[in-house]
C-alpha positions in Angstrom: 124.3 28.8 22.7 124.2 25.7 24.9 122.0 27.4 27.5 119.6 28.8 24.8 119.3 25.5 23.0 118.7 23.6 26.3 115.9 26.1 27.3 114.2 25.8 23.9 114.1 22.0 24.2 111.9 22.4 27.3 109.0 23.5 25.0 106.0 21.2 24.7 102.4 21.4 23.2 101.1 23.6 26.0 104.0 25.9 26.9 106.7 27.2 24.6 110.0 28.6 25.6 111.1 31.3 23.2 114.6 32.7 23.4 114.3 36.2 22.0 118.0 37.2 22.2 121.3 35.5 22.9 124.6 37.3 23.4 127.8 37.2 25.4 128.9 39.8 27.9 127.2 41.8 30.6 123.5 42.6 30.8 123.0 45.9 29.0 120.2 48.6 29.0 119.1 47.4 25.6 118.6 43.9 27.0 116.3 45.3 29.7 114.3 47.3 27.2 113.9 44.2 24.9 112.8 42.1 27.9 110.3 44.8 29.0 108.8 45.1 25.5 108.6 41.3 25.1 107.3 40.6 28.6 110.3 38.3 29.1 112.9 37.6 31.8 116.7 37.8 31.5 118.7 34.7 32.2 122.3 35.6 32.9 125.1 33.0 33.0 128.3 33.9 34.8 127.5 37.6 34.8 126.9 40.1 37.6 124.8 43.1 36.5 125.9 46.5 38.0 123.6 48.5 40.3 122.5 50.8 37.5 121.3 47.9 35.4 119.6 46.2 38.5 117.8 49.5 39.3 116.6 49.9 35.7 115.4 46.3 35.7 113.4 46.9 38.9 111.9 50.1 37.5 110.8 48.3 34.3 109.6 45.2 36.2 112.1 43.0 34.4 113.3 39.9 36.3 117.0 39.1 36.0 118.0 35.6 37.0 121.7 34.8 37.3 123.1 31.2 37.2 126.6 29.6 37.4 125.7 26.1 36.2 123.6 25.4 33.0 121.6 22.6 34.6 120.5 24.9 37.4 119.1 27.4 34.9 117.4 24.7 32.9 115.9 23.2 36.1 114.7 26.6 37.3 112.9 27.3 34.0 111.5 23.7 34.0 110.0 24.2 37.5 108.5 27.6 36.5 106.9 26.0 33.4 105.5 23.1 35.5 103.9 25.7 37.8 102.1 27.1 34.7 100.6 23.8 33.7 97.0 23.3 34.7 96.7 20.6 37.4 95.2 17.3 36.5 92.0 16.6 38.4 91.6 13.0 39.7 88.7 11.5 41.5 89.1 9.5 44.7 86.1 7.3 45.6 85.4 7.6 49.3 82.3 5.5 49.8 79.3 3.6 48.3 75.8 4.1 49.6 72.6 2.2 48.8 69.2 3.9 48.9 66.9 1.7 50.9 63.8 4.0 51.4 62.6 7.4 50.2 61.1 9.7 52.7 58.9 12.7 51.7 59.4 15.6 54.2 57.4 18.7 54.0 59.3 21.9 53.1 62.3 19.8 52.1 61.1 17.3 49.6 62.3 13.7 49.1 65.2 12.5 51.2 67.1 9.2 50.5 67.2 6.8 53.5 70.4 5.0 52.9 72.9 2.4 54.2 76.6 3.1 53.8 77.9 -0.1 52.3 81.6 0.9 51.8 83.9 3.6 53.1 82.4 6.8 54.5 80.1 9.7 53.6 80.9 13.2 54.6 78.6 16.2 54.2 80.0 18.5 51.5 81.5 15.7 49.4 80.7 15.2 45.8 78.3 12.3 45.0 76.9 10.6 41.9 73.4 9.2 42.0 73.4 6.0 40.0 70.2 4.2 38.9 70.4 0.9 36.9 74.1 1.6 36.3 73.4 5.0 34.7 74.4 8.2 36.3 71.3 10.3 37.1 72.8 13.2 39.0 76.2 14.6 40.1 75.8 16.9 43.1 77.2 17.8 46.5 75.8 16.2 49.7 73.9 19.1 51.2 72.4 17.4 54.2 73.4 14.3 56.1 71.4 12.9 59.0 71.5 10.0 61.4 68.4 9.5 63.6 67.1 12.9 62.7 70.3 14.6 63.9 72.6 16.5 61.5 75.9 14.7 61.3 79.2 15.5 59.6 79.8 11.9 58.4 78.5 8.3 58.4 80.7 5.2 58.2 80.2 1.9 56.5 77.5 -0.2 58.2 75.4 2.8 59.4 72.1 4.1 58.1 71.8 7.8 57.2 69.5 10.2 55.4 71.1 12.0 52.4 69.9 15.1 50.5 71.8 16.0 47.4 71.8 19.7 46.6 69.4 20.5 43.7 68.2 16.9 43.4 65.1 15.3 44.9 64.4 12.2 42.7 65.5 9.1 44.6 64.3 5.6 44.2 64.8 2.4 46.3 67.8 0.5 44.9 69.7 3.7 43.7 73.4 3.8 44.5 75.2 6.9 45.6 79.0 7.0 44.9 80.8 9.5 47.1 84.0 11.0 45.8 86.5 13.8 46.2 88.3 15.7 43.5 92.0 15.9 44.0 94.4 18.2 42.1 97.6 16.6 41.0 100.5 18.8 39.9 101.7 18.0 36.4 105.3 17.7 35.4 107.0 18.2 32.1 107.9 14.9 30.4 111.6 14.7 29.8 
């Protein structure tokens, strides 16, 4: 009872723990059939299933987990649930760039001639084009050049040419904010 109640208390708005059946004694064939039909796992507490039961569980693809301490069982289920939560996506600003001049290049289109004012810019990073404090575009940095040479990154204080994938409308005075998306694992709140 205590184990079942503790597991059910782990439920939240996104993930529900449902205890389908509670009983005392050894794991039986009926328990495996119920778990298989319900797509559930069996949590055993101070039991040791015999080889026949373990083989049946393997055949039916039913997982049996055995624990000796209640908090270890609760902690294992909590960690499994946290693995099911979708990660939170956070943005980490890497650099700021100012568009100083726009160059028209045949077969390419417009390229932003820029000065990196803060941080660094790396080809492949996400970037927002901001005009008059309004976001105009959000794209990936497709091309990054310094003195007509392709480069991987440009640091603060250096000039560079930037081409955002799928965007060719740049104006002097535009700002480009370079960022990365970081996945942060979520945890269940206690």
